[in-house]
C-alpha positions in Angstrom: 9.5 -35.5 -98.0 10.7 -35.2 -94.4 7.7 -33.0 -93.7 5.2 -35.7 -94.9 7.0 -38.5 -93.1 7.0 -36.5 -89.8 3.3 -35.7 -90.2 2.3 -39.3 -90.7 4.7 -40.6 -87.9 3.0 -38.0 -85.6 -0.4 -39.1 -86.6 0.5 -42.8 -85.9 2.3 -42.0 -82.7 -0.4 -39.8 -81.2 -3.1 -42.2 -82.2 -1.3 -45.1 -80.8 -0.4 -43.3 -77.5 -4.0 -42.1 -77.3 -5.5 -45.6 -77.7 -2.9 -47.0 -75.2 -3.7 -44.3 -72.6 -7.5 -44.5 -73.2 -7.5 -48.3 -72.6 -5.5 -47.6 -69.5 -3.8 -50.7 -68.3 -3.4 -51.0 -64.6 0.2 -49.7 -64.8 -0.8 -46.8 -66.9 -3.6 -45.8 -64.5 -1.2 -46.1 -61.5 1.4 -44.1 -63.3 -1.0 -41.2 -63.8 -2.2 -41.4 -60.2 1.4 -41.6 -58.9 2.1 -38.4 -60.7 -0.8 -36.7 -59.0 -3.4 -36.8 -61.7 -7.0 -38.1 -61.0 -7.7 -41.7 -61.7 -9.7 -40.8 -64.9 -6.9 -38.7 -66.3 -5.7 -41.4 -68.6 -9.0 -41.2 -70.5 -8.7 -37.4 -70.9 -5.1 -37.6 -72.0 -5.9 -40.5 -74.5 -8.8 -38.5 -75.9 -6.6 -35.4 -76.4 -3.9 -37.5 -78.1 -6.4 -39.1 -80.5 -7.9 -35.7 -81.2 -4.4 -34.4 -81.9 -3.8 -37.2 -84.3 -7.0 -36.6 -86.2 -6.3 -32.9 -86.5 -2.7 -33.4 -87.7 -4.0 -35.8 -90.3 -6.4 -33.2 -91.7 -4.6 -30.3 -93.5 -7.2 -27.8 -92.3 -6.6 -28.8 -88.7 -2.9 -29.5 -88.8 -1.8 -26.3 -87.1 -4.3 -26.8 -84.3 -3.3 -30.5 -84.0 0.4 -29.5 -83.8 -0.3 -26.9 -81.1 -2.4 -29.4 -79.1 0.2 -32.1 -79.5 2.9 -29.7 -78.3 0.9 -28.8 -75.2 0.4 -32.5 -74.4 4.0 -33.4 -74.8 5.3 -30.4 -72.9 3.0 -31.4 -70.1 4.4 -34.9 -70.2 8.0 -33.6 -70.1 7.2 -31.3 -67.2 5.6 -34.2 -65.3 8.6 -36.4 -65.9 11.0 -33.7 -64.8 8.9 -32.8 -61.7 8.9 -36.5 -60.6 12.5 -37.0 -61.6 11.7 -40.0 -63.8 14.4 -39.2 -66.3 14.3 -42.6 -67.9 10.9 -41.6 -69.3 12.3 -38.6 -71.3 13.3 -40.3 -74.6 9.7 -40.9 -75.8 8.4 -37.4 -75.4 11.7 -36.1 -76.8 11.0 -38.1 -80.0 7.5 -36.6 -80.2 9.0 -33.1 -79.8 11.5 -33.7 -82.6 8.7 -35.0 -84.9 6.6 -32.0 -84.0 9.4 -29.6 -84.9 10.1 -31.4 -88.2 6.4 -31.4 -89.1 6.0 -27.7 -88.2 9.2 -26.3 -89.6 10.3 -28.5 -92.5 9.0 -28.0 -96.0 
């Protein structure tokens, strides 16, 4: 049960984050640029997040989606740590917990 809930929460979270990043509000775009990423990086990140959501939703792609999602979130955590924006750590931490529950619970 926990496994299924974690899977579908991840799908929703990655899809939502992907759409949010792909739309790229002014604040979102500025945040990526402030962290040293190119101005188009929000589109790339959003696309990867949506792809991760789709892969996680499909049993045949779930493992690849979890790996991709983990890479995305680890990159986000490292970016937050590098720029010492510690108040931004809770959200990626929730993603990491959900990924761990999806990957290791049965």
